[in-house]
N, C-alpha and C positions, 0 to 999 in steps of 0.2 A: 597494589600494584593494580592497574585496571587490566580487564581480561580482554582481549582480542579473539574473536570468533577467526579461527585460522583453517576450519575446516568447514566448506560448505555443503547445505545439505543437497543429498543428489535429487531430490525434487521439492519444489517451492510451490506454495500457493499463496500469492496476496492478495489478500481481501481489502477494497477502498471502497469510498462511498463516489468519488466522483472522477470523472476523467483526467484530470491532471495530478489527482491527489497522490499516485504510487510514485511518479516522476518526484514530485516535491519531496515527499517525506523519506522516501528510501531509493532514488534512483541509482545512485552510486553503487549500495550495495546490490541492487537486481542486475547491474550491468557487469560487477566483479564478479559474482555467482556464477551468471550465465556465461562469461567467459572461460572461468575454471570448469565449465560442465556440468552445471547443476541445469536441469530440464525447471524453467520458472516459469510458472503462470499467473496472469493478474485475471483477477475478478474485479468487475466494476459493476457498482449496484443500482446506483444511479445513472440517470440518462445524461446530468447536465443541463438540462433544459431551464434553468433557471440561473446561471452562470453568466447574469447579465443585468447591468443596473438601466439600461436605456431600456424606458418602455417601448419601444419603436419594434424591439426586437423581436422575431418569429420563434416562439421555443421550440417546433417542432426541426427549422431550417437549423437552429442554434446547435439542438444536440446532433444533427447527422453530420455538421463540422466539428462539433468536439470529437467525435467517434474518426472521424477522417485523420485529427490531428493524434488523437491516441495510438492509431495505427501506424503514423510514422515515427512516434517516439519510441513506440515498442518495438521495430525494425533497428533503431539504435542502441537501442538496451539489450536486444537478442532475447526479448519475450517469445516464447515457444506459444504462448494463444493467449487470447484475451476472452474472457467469459462475462457477456453483459446479460444482466437479471433484470432489465428494463424498467424499474422503479422512477416515478418520479422525483426529484430532488425536492427534500422536505417531507416526503411521504414514510421515509426509513423508519421500522418501529422494531426493536428487539422482542419480537413475538414469533409466534409459528409460522408465519407465512414466510418472514426473509429466513430465519433458522432452518425451515425445513430445505427451503431453496440451497442454503450454503452446507446443507449437512449432504443432499444428495450430490453436490460438486465434489466436495471433499470425500466422500465414497466413489465417485466416479474418477476422479484423478488420482486418489491414495497419495498425498505427498507424506513426504517425511515431515516436513515443517510447515507452519503457516504465519505468516504474518500479516498484522493488521494492526490499526492504531490503537494506544493506550486510552480507553474511554475514561478512564480515571484524570486525565488530564484536560483540564477544564477552564482554568484561566492563565493566561502566558503575560506575566506581568499585569501591570495598569490598562492594557492598550488592546487584548485580544483576547475575546471568548470563543473555544474552540467549537467551531460549527456543529449544530446537532445531529446532522448526517453522521458526521465523522464519529461522534459517542455512542449514536446508534450501532453502527456499522461494527464498532469495536466490541459492544458490548455482545450484539449476537454473533458475532466471530467466535468470542470466548466462549458460548453458549453452546453453539454448534461444535466446535471441538470438543469441550468437556463439561456435560458428558454423552451429549448425542449421538456424534459421529461414531462414536467409538462402542454405543450400546444398541443391538439389534431392536430393542423395545422401544426406541424414539426413532420415530419415520420409519416404520418397517419396511415403506414401500420405497424406500429411496437409497436401497440398493445393500449391498454387505456391507458390514461394519466395517469402520478402519479407524486404528489409533492413530493420533498425530501425536509423533515422538517431542517437538518441540514449539512453543510459541514465540515469537519475535513481535516486539509491540513497539509501533515506532512513536515517533512526535511525543516520546513520553518525559515527564518531568524527574523522574528516577530510571536514568539509566542503567544498566549493571554489566553490561558488555558493548564492546565496539566492533564496527567493520574497518577497515583500512580501506579506504577509497582515492588516495593516492593516485591510481593508476587509471580510475573509471571517472574522474569527476568531471573530466569535459564529454563523456557519454551523457552523464546528469545533463550537465547544461544546455547541451545540444537536447535532448529530449526534453527539457521543458520548457525552451525554446521554441518547440513545435506548436505549444498550446498558444497561438496568435490571438484566439479570441479571449483569451484571458489576459493575456500580457500585451498584447500590439507587437509589435516588428522587434526582436530580441536583437540585444548589442551587448557592446562590451560590458554595462551596467550588468546585465545576469551574469556572466560568467564571473564579475568581482563577487557579487551579493552572495553566489554557490559557493563559490571559494572560500569566503569569509565564514560563512556559516558552519563548512566541515574544518575550517580552520581551529573554530572554537569547541568543537569536539575533538578535534586531534589533539589539543591541548589536556584533554582529562582522558586521552587513550595512550599518549606519549608516542604518536604516530604525526606526519605531515598532517592530513586529512581523514577526517573519519565521520562515520554515521554510528548515533547511540542507538541501541533497543534496552527495551527490558524483555529479559528473557525468563520463560516459564518452561522447565523439562519437565514433562509430565510422567509420573512413576508409572 
């Protein structure tokens, strides 16, 4: 039987690469947990400066626009705070620089749970290869949580050690828990719709697409609408 997450974490840090990634990957869960009283923080590692195929686009202006879009989306989802690391798109690496920044943030916010992309999900069918930034952030988040943030000998200048209890990996090909987003799906669609630089002006097509994707996960979870995650409970 599919397992539903019925107890939202008291505090959550969602770590993603680009400005629209949290909404697309897990906006329904973020909104549902925030509405249930969770303190939800979002870390955006890259600026979103390469999020356009138009050669005339000015990267600095695009990054500023995407930050405004993210702020609007966050207000819809009920995000407690956004934390920008300022890396350029395509420059993210699972190494000491990114890990150290994440460890510092985890130790400062001290979340019960961390959410991040599943870095093992590379090929989605025959039409999509998962963005390298998503994979890099997923691995860096895993390494920052276990073992680095909990061990004072890793990044000793990053603040007092903190142990995260649970990891939720989104965009996974192997979900083992689901969140019922039946009451928050409209907030997810509205938040995604804030990212006009990526989608153009959203319309009914966006709400339909978001709902259809949630319906697919809902069938696995035996609820109307859901988002699936790979969960790791750290000993």
